[in-house]
N, C-alpha and C positions, 0 to 999 in steps of 0.2 A: 826428923820431920821439920823441926824448927830450923835446923841448919840449912836445909834445902830452900826454905822460904826466904831466909836471910840472904843466901847466895843469889837468889832470883831478883830480890829487891836491889841488891848491889849492882847487878848487871844492868838493870833497867836504868838506874841512876847514872851509871857511867855512860850509857848510850846517849841519854838526854843531855848530858853535859858536853859530850864530845862532838855532836852532830848539829848542824843548823836546823832551825824550825822549818817544816814543810807545810804547804797549803792542804787543808783537810779535804778528803774526797767527797764529792756531792752525794747527797742521799737520793736513791732511786724511788720515784713515786709509782703507785699502782695505776695502770691504764686499762681502759676497756678494750676488748678485742676489736680488730679492724672490721668495718662494716662491709658486707658482701655487695660489691658493685656489679655483679652479673645481671644482664638484662633479662627480665621476665618476658616470656612470649606466650601467645595464644595461637594454637595451631588449628586451622580450619581447612576445609576442603571446598572446592568449587569447580567451575567450568570456565575455560578461557573463551573469550568472545572478542570480536572486533568492535572497536568504538564506532566505526562507520561501516555499515554493511548494507547490501541491497540484494533482496531475494528475487531471482528471475523465475516467474511462474508462467504456466501455460495460460494464454489469454482466454478470457471469457468472451465468446463471440456474441456480438449484438444482433438481435433478431433471429438467432439460431439456437438450437439446443439439441443435445444428443449426438453431435457429430463426432466421428472418430478421427483423432488427430495423430499423426505419426511424426516422430522426431527424425529429421533427415540430417541434421548437423548439430554437434555438441562439442564445445571446446573441452579438452581433457582437463581433469582436475590438476591443480598446481600450476596451471598456465598463467603467466602474467599478461593481462590484456590492457589496452589503452582505452581511454574514454571514447565512446561511440563505436567501438569494435563489436562486430557480430559475435555473439557467444552461443546462440542457439537458433535453429531454424526448424519450422514445421512445414510439411508438404503442403504447398498452397493450391494444389490442383482443384480440390473440392471448392475452395473459396473462390477461385477464379471462375469456375464453372457457374457457381451461384451468381457471381457478379455479371457474367455474360447473360444469364437468364433474366436477371433484373433489368439489365440494360435493354434487352429485347422487349421486355414488357413495357418499359417506359416509351420506347419508340413506337410500339403498337398503339398505346393509348394516345400518344401525340397525334398519330395519324387518324385515329377515331375522332379526336377532338376537332381536328381540321375538317374532316368530312362532315361532322355534325354541324359545325359552324357554317359550312357552305350550304348544306341542306336547309338549315334554318333560315339562312339569308334568302334562299330561293323561295321557301314557304312564305316568308314575310313579304317578299316582293309580290307573290301571287295574291296574298291576302290584301295587300295595299291596292292592287289592281281591282280586286273584287269590291273593295270599299269604294273606290273611285267610280266604278260602274254602277254600284247600287246608289250612290249619291246622285249620279247623273239621272238614273231612272226615277228617283224621287222628285228631282227638279222638273223632269219632263212630265211626270204625272201631275204635279201641281199646276203646270202650265195648262195641261188638258182640262183640269178641274175648273180653271178660270173661265173656260168656254162653255161650261155646263148650262149657263143661262140661255144660250141660243141653240142648244142641242136638244134632241128628243130625250124624254125621260129615261128611256132605256140606255142610251149612250151616256147620259150624265151619270147614271148609277154605275155603269162600267168604269167610267173614269174615276169615280170616287173609290170604287173597290180596288182598282189598280193602284191608286195612291196609297190606300191603306196597306195593301200587300207589299208594296215597295218600301214603305216606312218600316213595316215589321221586319222585312228582310234586312234592312240597313241596321236596325237595332240589334238583330240577332248577330249579324256579322261583326258589329262593334263589340258586342259582349263576348263572342267566341274569340275575337281577335286578341283581347287582353288575356283570356284563358290560355290560348295557344302560346302567347309569348311567355306566360308564367311557367307552363309545362316545359317549353323549350329551354328556358333558363335553368329549370330544375334538372332536366336531363343533362344539360351541358355541365352544370355544377357537379353532378354525380361523377361524370367522367373526369373532371378536373381533380376532384378529391381522390379518385383512384389513381390518377397520374401522380399527384403529390405524394401519396402513400408509396407508390412504386419508386419514386425518386428518393424518398427517405430510405427505403429498403436497399436501393442501389448504393447510396452513400454508406450505409452500414456494411454492405458487402465489400465495397472498395476499402473501407477501413479495416475490415477483417483480413483482407489480403495483406495489408500493411502490417497487421499484428503478427503475421507468421514469421517475421524476422525480429529477433530480440537482441538488443545491444546493451553494452555495459554503460551505466550512467557515469562512471568515473573510472580512472585507472586503478587496478587492483589485482587481487589474486582470485582465481576461480576455485571454489570449493564445491564439489559435486554433492548432490542430495541422494538419499537412498529411498528405496520403495520396496514394497512386498511384491515378489514375483509369484505367479501361479506355479504351484508344485514345489515351492521352496519354503522352508520353515523360517529362514532368517531374512534380514534386510539386505538388499544388494543395490549397488550404485545404478543410477539411470544411465542408459547408454543409447547410442544412435539406433534407430529402428524400433524403439519402444513405443507403445501406444500411450498417448498423453491425455489425461483428463483435464477439462477446463478447471483452472485454479490450482492445479498440482504444482508444487515447487520443484524446479528442475535443478537449480544450482544457486550458489551465493557468490556475489562479487564482494570481496572484503578488502578494505584498506589495510594492508599488512604493516603499515608504518605506525599504527597505534592499536595496541591490544589492552585488554583489561580482564580481570577475573571477577566473576560474580559468585558470591559466597552465601551460604546459609548459616545463620547464627542461632544457636540455642538461646532461649530467653534468659537462661541463667548467666550467659556471658555478655549480654548486651550492655550491662552497666560499666564494664571496663573498656569499652571501645568508644572512640570518637573520631571525627574527621580530622585527618592530618597525621595520624600515627604512621610511622614507617613500617614497611613490611618487606618480606622476602618471599618470592614466588618460586616454587619448585614444580617442574613438570613430572607427572608420574610416569609418562612414557619415556622421558629422557632424564634420568636422575642426575646426570652429570651437569645439567643446565640449571641455572638459577638466575633470577632477575630481581632487581630492586623494585620496590613499589611503594604505594602510599594509599591510605584509606581515603577515598574520594566521596563516597556517599554511604549513608546508612538509612534504611527505610524507617520512617517514624511509626509505622503500623505493622503489627505482627500478623502472620497468616497461620491458619490452622495446619498442623503437621498432617501428613498423609498416614501416619501410624496411628495416632490417637487424637481426638479433639482436645484432650487435656494439655497437649504439648503445642506450643506455638513457636514459630521461628521468625527471625528477621532476615532481611537481605542486605548485603553490603557489596559495594563495588570497590575494587582495589585496582588502581592503575598499574600498568607494567611498563617499566622503563627499559629501553634498549630494543634491539631487533635481532631476530635469528630466523634462518630458513625453516627451522623445526617448530618455531612458535606459531602454531596454527589454531584456528577456532575449534571448539568442541573437544579440546584436550582437557582431561581432568588435571587439576593442579592442587598442590598442598601449599597453603599460605601461612607463614609465621608472622604474626603481627606483634611488634614490640610494644609492650604495655608500659604505662607510666611507672617510674620507680617511686612508689609511695614512701619508701623508707627515707628519701631525701627530705621529706617534709616533717619527719618526726623530730621532737626536741632533743 
């Protein structure tokens, strides 16, 4: 055993004496494991909608109610229309008939007013003549009374009685003259009011005729609306020939150049969201498509959930960048929002 040890020491000594000195190897220090740089995301669901959209609805007719309206023209869904282009039309025959009836009523009342004005002018001229004659009779009777001093008593009494009768008749004519003019003015005003009301109804009817044609307010894409049809359990698209109710939405004209997704956020997730976070939008109907996005708005007030009053939800709006023919309103979408990496702020 001692011999082996001595031989080992001798070998080591020989090596150290025969070889030059070398630099000592560095000592390895312990390091922490690398931090996980993967992006944390929050996945939400929502509905795609257009940033700018206009709903074309059946007009509410002024001065009318309960009318049956029939769609005679409807631009098919998916059609690109220009600003001012006709997108829907309703059969205007009923409204044109109403407008003709209103116009006939106005013309009839105008004729009645002209006839009444002519009759009243004639009546006034006749009354003026009666007043003139009555005034002349009074003056003549006064002249006769002045001769009473030289006339027999009986003739003098006749002259005095004639003057009294003529003056009474003149007073009565003057009093009834004013009453007749007031009654005539009231009768004429009644006809004028009826004429004015008929003219207003005519304007409404003519406006209603114009409302039968609906145009696109801006260039965009036509998205049809659905309605419940009699005898069917589901919703169906509105088509030409359908009966339209006043106020019923027919179609939407959407600006396909700008879309966004509206999301519902659980109250437990609202704390990790803020405006400006990047997002990725996936269409459920077209899984192969995805779009970049950004959180644009977050509602400051929560609303009660439809499931239970104890749960409240917030609303957020995520912009969608890019365009695609399949990117349409009312599609369901899954949105992944990139959350802030709080690990970067740890010491």
